C-alpha positions in Angstrom: 146.4 46.1 -96.3 145.2 45.2 -99.8 148.6 45.4 -101.6 150.9 43.7 -99.2 150.8 40.9 -96.6 148.8 42.1 -93.7 151.1 40.4 -91.1 154.1 42.2 -92.6 152.2 45.5 -92.6 151.1 45.1 -89.0 154.6 44.2 -87.9 156.1 47.2 -89.7 153.5 49.4 -88.1 154.2 48.1 -84.6 158.0 48.6 -85.2 157.4 52.2 -86.5 155.3 53.3 -83.6 157.6 51.7 -81.1 160.7 53.4 -82.6 158.7 56.7 -82.9 157.6 56.4 -79.3 161.2 56.1 -78.2 162.1 59.1 -80.3 159.3 61.1 -78.6 161.1 60.7 -75.3 164.4 61.8 -76.9 163.0 64.8 -78.7 164.8 68.1 -78.0 162.4 70.5 -79.8 158.8 70.8 -80.7 159.5 69.9 -84.3 161.3 66.7 -83.3 158.4 65.8 -81.0 155.8 66.6 -83.7 157.7 64.4 -86.2 158.0 61.5 -83.7 154.3 61.7 -82.8 153.3 61.7 -86.5 155.4 58.5 -86.8 153.4 57.0 -83.8 150.2 57.9 -85.6 151.2 56.4 -88.9 152.4 53.2 -87.2 149.3 52.9 -85.1 147.1 53.5 -88.2 148.4 50.3 -89.9 147.4 47.9 -87.1 143.6 48.1 -86.9 142.9 47.6 -90.6 145.3 44.7 -90.9 144.1 43.0 -87.7 140.4 43.4 -88.4 141.0 42.1 -92.0 142.9 39.0 -90.6 140.1 38.4 -88.1 137.5 38.7 -90.9 139.4 36.1 -93.0 139.9 33.8 -90.0 136.3 33.5 -88.7 133.0 33.1 -90.4 130.6 36.0 -90.0 128.5 34.2 -87.4 131.5 33.6 -85.1 133.4 36.9 -85.8 131.8 39.0 -83.1 133.8 37.6 -80.2 137.3 37.8 -81.8 136.6 41.4 -82.9 135.4 42.3 -79.4 138.4 40.6 -77.8 140.8 42.6 -80.1 139.1 45.9 -79.5 138.7 45.3 -75.7 142.3 44.2 -75.3 143.4 47.7 -76.6 141.4 49.4 -73.8 142.6 46.9 -71.1 146.2 47.2 -72.3 146.2 51.0 -72.4 144.7 51.2 -68.9 147.1 48.6 -67.4 150.0 50.2 -69.2 149.3 53.6 -67.6 148.7 52.2 -64.2 151.7 49.9 -64.4 153.9 52.8 -65.6 152.8 54.8 -62.6 153.5 52.0 -60.2 156.9 51.4 -61.8 157.8 55.1 -61.5 156.7 55.1 -57.9 158.9 52.0 -57.1 161.9 53.5 -58.9 161.5 56.9 -57.3 161.6 55.4 -53.8 165.1 54.1 -54.6 166.5 57.3 -56.1 169.0 58.8 -53.6 167.7 62.3 -53.7 164.1 61.2 -53.4 164.5 58.3 -50.9 165.7 60.8 -48.3 162.6 63.0 -48.7 159.7 63.1 -46.3 158.0 59.6 -46.1 154.7 61.4 -46.4 155.5 62.1 -50.1 155.5 58.4 -50.9 152.4 57.8 -48.7 150.5 60.4 -50.6 151.6 59.1 -54.0 150.6 55.6 -52.9 147.1 56.8 -52.1 146.9 58.4 -55.6 148.0 55.0 -57.1 145.4 53.1 -55.1 142.7 55.6 -56.2 143.8 55.1 -59.8 143.7 51.4 -59.4 140.2 51.6 -58.1 139.1 53.6 -61.1 140.8 51.0 -63.4 139.0 48.2 -61.5 135.6 49.9 -62.0 136.4 50.1 -65.8 137.3 46.4 -65.9 134.1 45.5 -63.9 132.1 47.6 -66.3 133.6 45.8 -69.3 132.8 42.4 -67.8 129.4 43.0 -66.2 128.2 46.1 -68.1 127.7 48.2 -64.9 124.9 50.8 -64.9 125.8 54.5 -64.7 125.1 54.8 -61.0 127.4 51.9 -60.1 130.2 53.5 -62.1 129.6 56.9 -60.6 129.7 55.3 -57.1 133.1 53.7 -57.9 134.4 57.0 -59.1 133.1 58.7 -55.9 134.8 56.1 -53.8 138.1 56.6 -55.5 137.9 60.4 -55.2 136.6 60.1 -51.7 139.7 58.0 -50.7 141.9 60.9 -51.9 140.0 63.4 -49.8 139.9 61.1 -46.8 143.6 60.7 -46.9 144.1 64.5 -47.1 145.0 64.7 -50.7 142.8 67.6 -51.9 142.9 71.2 -53.1 143.7 73.7 -50.4 144.0 76.8 -52.6 143.0 77.9 -56.1 144.7 80.7 -58.1 142.6 83.8 -58.1 144.6 86.1 -60.4 147.4 86.1 -62.9 149.6 87.9 -60.2 149.9 84.8 -58.0 147.1 85.6 -55.6 145.4 82.5 -54.1 142.0 81.9 -52.7 142.1 79.6 -49.6 139.7 76.8 -49.3 138.4 75.2 -46.1 138.5 71.4 -45.9 134.9 70.9 -47.1 135.3 73.2 -50.1 138.7 71.6 -51.0 137.2 68.1 -50.7 134.2 68.9 -52.9 136.4 70.6 -55.5 138.8 67.6 -55.5 135.9 65.1 -55.9 134.4 67.2 -58.7 137.7 67.5 -60.6 138.5 63.8 -60.3 135.1 62.5 -61.3 134.8 65.1 -64.1 138.3 64.1 -65.5 137.5 60.4 -65.4 134.2 60.9 -67.2 135.9 63.2 -69.8 138.5 60.6 -70.5 135.8 57.9 -70.8 133.8 60.1 -73.1 136.8 60.7 -75.4 137.7 57.0 -75.4 134.2 56.2 -76.5 134.4 58.6 -79.4 136.7 56.3 -81.4 134.3 53.4 -81.3 
């Protein structure tokens, strides 16, 4: 960002990662996918230094906190909304595909419950960003989202018990508890990893 115009560098980075993302979906081998993902990383790496440098030049130090927070926070909101929006779009499109639209209506009912549960977790994240929720409130929201899945019958019923295909059956209480444990653990693992990058 020191040797070229920052706006040009940022635009080139966005273009590179957008093209590389498209090539990721078209990759036919691990090598092609690896190359495309490296392109995504390089493109992504150009944006933050350019943007933060532009913000630094545009605002005096005493007024810089809010624009930087808005820039960084928008990335998290955008990523969460993009994932949820992508799932909703896939669900809507899948309902219209001829070979899926004739399937059991329960399939789309179950997937709708998963989407609603995901939206609840996203809502807890947004509320946390706005109101700085305490850990117990966030945990309660995660439990509600996981509990909705279990209440609607979306839960583990078996777990693999060997490499030979044997399965261990779970009663509804065991399956429900395992489902809640996995959902809450996964949400917190993702939140932890997201917090590692600052």
